[in-house]
N, C-alpha and C positions, 0 to 999 in steps of 0.2 A: 504494500500500500504506500502511496506517496507520503513522504514525511510530513508535508504541510497539513495533510488530512488529520494527523494525530492531534492537531490543535483544536479540532472541532468536536462537538458532542457526538457520541455514538448512540445508535438506536436499534431497537428490535422492530422488525417489520411483521405485520400480520395482514393476511388477505381474507376478506369476508364479504358476505352480502348483508348480514344483520337485518334479516327480513322476517320478523322484527328482531331486535336485540333482546335476547332472553337470558335466563340464568346460566345456561351452558356457555354462552359467550362471555358473561361476566366472570365465570370460573376460569375460562381460557385466559382472559386478560390478567386476572389476578395471579395465575400461575406464571405468566410471562413476566410480570413485575417481580415476582418472588425469585425467578431464575435469573433475571437481568436487572437487579435493583439499581444499578448505576446508569441505566439506559432509558432514554425516552421511548415511547411506544407510538409508532406510526402505522396507521391502518390504511390499506387501500380497499375501498368499498365500491361495489357495483352501484351504478346510478339508478335510473328508473325502470330498467328492464334487467332480467336476471338470466342465469345460465339455463334454467329450465324452460326458457322461451315464454315467460309470463311477465306481467307487470308487477313490480314491487308493491307491496301493500301500502306503504307510506312513502312520502317524498324523501328524497335523499338527504335533505337538510335536517329533517326530523330524525332520521335514522343515524345521521352523523352526531347529532346532539345526544342521542341515547348512548352511542359508543363513547363519547367524551365523558359523560357522566358515569360510564361503566368502566373506565380505566384507560382509555386512549388519550394521547396528548394532541395528536394531529390526525385528521382524516382527509385523505386524498381520494379523488374519484377514479374508478376504472370505467372509461367510456364504453358506450354500448357496443362498439365494434369488437371489443374484447369480452365484455361482460356477458353478452348473449351469444356465446360461442362454445365450441367443445372444450374439454378440459385442458388440452395442450395449449390452445390459443389463449384461453382464459388465464392460465398460469403464466405464460410468457408475457402477456400484457401486464399483469399485476406485478410480477417480480421485476420486470423491466422498470416500472415506475418506482418501486422501492429502491432499486439500485441507482436510478437516475437522481435520487435526492442527494446522493453522495454521503449520506449519514448512516445508512443501515449496514451493520456488520453481523447481524443475527436475524435469521428467518425463523419464525415460530409458527406452528400450525397444529391443529388438533388432528388426531387420527384414532381409528379404532384399535390399532395394535399398540400404540404408545411407544414404539421403538424406532429409532432412526436406521439402525443397521440393515434390517431386511428391506426397508423401503429404498435405501441407497443401493442395495444389490439389484433390486428391480429397475431402478433408474439407470444404473450402469448397463444392465443387460439390454434394456430397451433402446439405448443409443448405439448398440452394436449391429453389425451387418447381419448376423445370424437371426436376430430378433425380427428385423425388417423382412428378411426372406421368409421367415416362419409366418409372420402376419399376412403377407401376400398369399402364401399357400393356403392358409385357413380362410381368407376372404374368398378365394377361388372355390371353396367348398360351400359358399353361400352364407357364411356366418356374418353377423354384424361386426363392425370394427372392434367394439369393446370385447365381444366374445372371441374374435380372432386374436386379439392382443393377449387376452388371458390364456388362451390355448397355446400360443407361441411361448409365453413365459413358463407355462407348465412343462412344455417340452425341454426348456433350458434349465429351469430352476426348481422344478418339482413343487413341493408344498408351498413355497413362498408365493407362488402365483395366486393362491387363494386369497391373499391379502387384497388383490385388486378388486374383489367383489365388494369391499367396503368403500363407500363413496368418499370418505375423508382420506382413507389410505391412498386411493387412486389420485386424488388431488395432490396429496403430499408427494407422491412419486413425480407428478408433473411439475411441482414447485422445484424439486431437486434437479430435474432435467432442465428447467428454465434457468436456474442459477448457472449450470454448466454451459448452456447455450449462449448466455450473455457474458460468460467469462467473469462472473461475480466472485468476489472474495468474501464469502460470508459463511458462518457456521450455521447449522440447522439444528433446531430442537423441536421435539414434538411432545404434545401433552395428550394423555389418553382422554378420549371423548367420554363424557359422563352421562349416565342415564339412558334416555330414549335414543333409539337408533335414528340415523338420518331418515327423514320422511316417516318416522314411526307414527303409528295411529293411536298410541296411548302413551301416557306419561309413565316414566319409570325412575325410581330413586330420587324423586323430587325435581326431575327435569322433563321438559316436553320438547318435542321437535318443533322447528319453525313451521313446518307444514301443518302440524296439528294446531298451533297457535293461530295461523292464518285462517283456518277453518273456524276456530272460536271467534276470531275477530269478525269474519264475514257474518256470523250469526249474532254478533253483539253479545256474546256470552262472557261478560266481564268476570263473573264469579268463577268460571272455569279457568280463565286465563290468569287471574291474580296470583295464584301460588307459584307460577312459573316465569313471571316477569319481574325484574327489579322494579321497585316503586317508581323510579324516575321514568323508566320505559313505559310503564302503565299510565302514568300521568300525561306523558307526551302523546301517546296514542289516543288517550281519551279526549284530549283537547282537539286533536285532528279529527277524530270521529264525530265529535259534537259539531264541528264546523263543516262537516260534509267533505273533508279532505282525506278520508281513508275509510274503508280499504279500497284501493284501486283494484279493478278486476277487468281483465281483457274481455271477458264475456259481455261487458257493457258495450263493446264495440264489435261484437261478433258479426252483425250484419254488414258492417263496413269492411271487416276482414274478408268475409265471404265474397262481397262485391268486388273487392280488389283482386282476389284470386280468380274469380270468374272472368274478369276483364283482361287478365294477363294472357299474352300469347305464349305458345310453346317456347319460342326463343327467349322470352323474358323469364319464364320459369327455369329454363336451363342456366340462367345467370345467377340463380340463387346458390349460396354456399351449401355444400352437402349434396349437390345434384350429381346424379349418375344416370347413364342412358336408360330411358324408359320411365324414370321417376316423374318427369314432367307430365306424362300422360296419366299416371296414377293420381297425381296431385290435382290435375285439372278435373278428372272424373270425380274425385272425392269432393271437390269444391262444388261441382254441379249438383251432386246427389245429396249433399249434407245440408241440414238446416241449423245446426249448432256447431260450435268449435269442437266440442267433445266428440260428436259424430264424425267430423272431418278428420280429427287425429286418428280415430279408430279405423276409418276406412283407408287412410293413406299409409299407415304404418305396416311394416312387413318384418319378417325375421331379420332381414339384412338392414332394414332402415327402421330402427326403433322409434317409439313415440317421441323421445326427447329430441331426436334429430328433426323429425317432422315439425315439432312445435317451434324449433328455432327457425326453420325454413319459412314457416308461415309468418312468424314474427318479422323476419327480415323483409318479406313481401309487403306486410302491412306498413313497415317503416320506410318502404321505398328504397331498400338497400340491395346491392348486388355484390358478387365476388370482387368486382373491381374496386369496391369501397374498402376492402380489407387492407390493413396496414401491418407491417411487422412489429412496430413499436409505437407507443403513444408519443405525440409530439409536444406535450406540455404536462405540467403538474397542476392539476385543478384542486384548489383548497375548498373543502366542504365545511370544515370547522376546526377549531383549535382551542386549547386552553392557554393559561399563562406560559407553561413550559413549551407548548406548541408554537407560540409566537417566537420564543427564543430559538426554536429549531428553524423556523422560517427565516429568521435573521441569519442564522448560521449558513443556510443554503445559499446566501449571497456569495459565499466562497466555495461551495461544493456542488451545487446543482448543475446537472448537465443539460437541463431543459428550462425554458421559461416557466415561471410560476404564474398562475391565474388566481388572483384573490377576488378582485371585482370583475363582474362579467364584461364590463366595457373594455377591459384589458385584452380581450380576445381580438379586438379590432387591430391590435398591434402585432399579432402573430404573423408568421410567414404564411404563404398560401396553403401549405399543407396543414398547418395548425388551424387556420381559419376554417378549412373544409371540415376537419374533424369536429370542431366546436359547433359549426352550423348543423352537422348531422345530429349532434347531441341536443341542440336547441329544438330541432324538428321532432326528435324522439320524445322530448319532454312535452311538447305541444300535443302529441298524440297520446302520451301517457295521461295527460290531464283529462282527456275525454273518457278515461276509464274510471273517473271518480264518481262517487254517489251524489255529491252536491253540485248544482248547476254553476254556482259562482266559481268553484275551483276549476271548471272546464275552460275558462278563458285562456287564450294563448299568451305567450310571452313570459311565462314563469321563469325561464332560464335567464332572461335579461333583467328581471326584477329582483331576483333573490341573491342575497349575499351570504357568505359563510357565517355560521354561528360561532360566537366567541364567548367562551366562559371566562369569568373574571379571575379564576384561580384554578390550580390543579385539582382534579377530582380523582 
């Protein structure tokens, strides 16, 4: 590491969606602070759309505030081009942002296994030629990419491959690969996931999954949610809910989404990320024959093209995005919120950051053309996300240009 960088504070980096920020997330950040007591905590968080191809339940500034009150010092945005993408792209985008702050020397993440060594073995193997050849061979058998990947790892590493069936393990492997891809000099630590499994349908050990909490939120079941959310998260969500600003739900736009897909030509469908020959016909037929998004996903998915991939393709179509919009690395560092220590970290970035920082939205106008293009995509995505809100006032456009980062007066 360059000698001058030793003069600057060091930080632990965490990648998350915080949709919403729950007790499991609070436990993760508390453990990160315990393991890295002398470091600030920088979180990179998805914006208004998430990796599952859906709208985040609450706006990104509210979720950033939850994270700050739950243990983060600084929250940066993962733009939609990376946030609503497969695990490899998601991880590369997020880890790239953490590295580009110039302050992160520790990467921390939750996992089902709670051990770095087997995840590192998987990451090492996946970057090898034998793994890529094995994945291609299993894809040729008609397996989905995720299944082909796990089968190839089973051929090479045996029982370690079973770890890839855990959603957090899988992301952890991709974070480790992303560090290597970008040439980052960071140590990695992992914290065992507590309680309910990822997407678990019931609470366990005092913890509930984010998907279960989103279902409670959609039903207004505050009594069921209360035990599993930090009080600050509960209060922030409740205020947004009372103002009609959450929960956002893509099904509120499902006629618009279906209309968009029905109007697209075969050539336009072929330009969506994740496309492969014949998928455009299947997606077009599913859009014609379906009357809800749930039906559309069910009709379009196949063994080789699972629902998660279909959902992301449909979302990109709704957002007006194509493969040509994809980028290898984010072109700026967008601040969603900070506390007192976070402000100190931002000042330190004057000497370390490799990318321009956006604090006020108007600063986007000073970006280079590449940066402006990515920000304009984000602003459009936010305008479409706002149409997913329950209250009519929240559906007005321009939120991206009106909203500023949340700033807490002191460390939390």
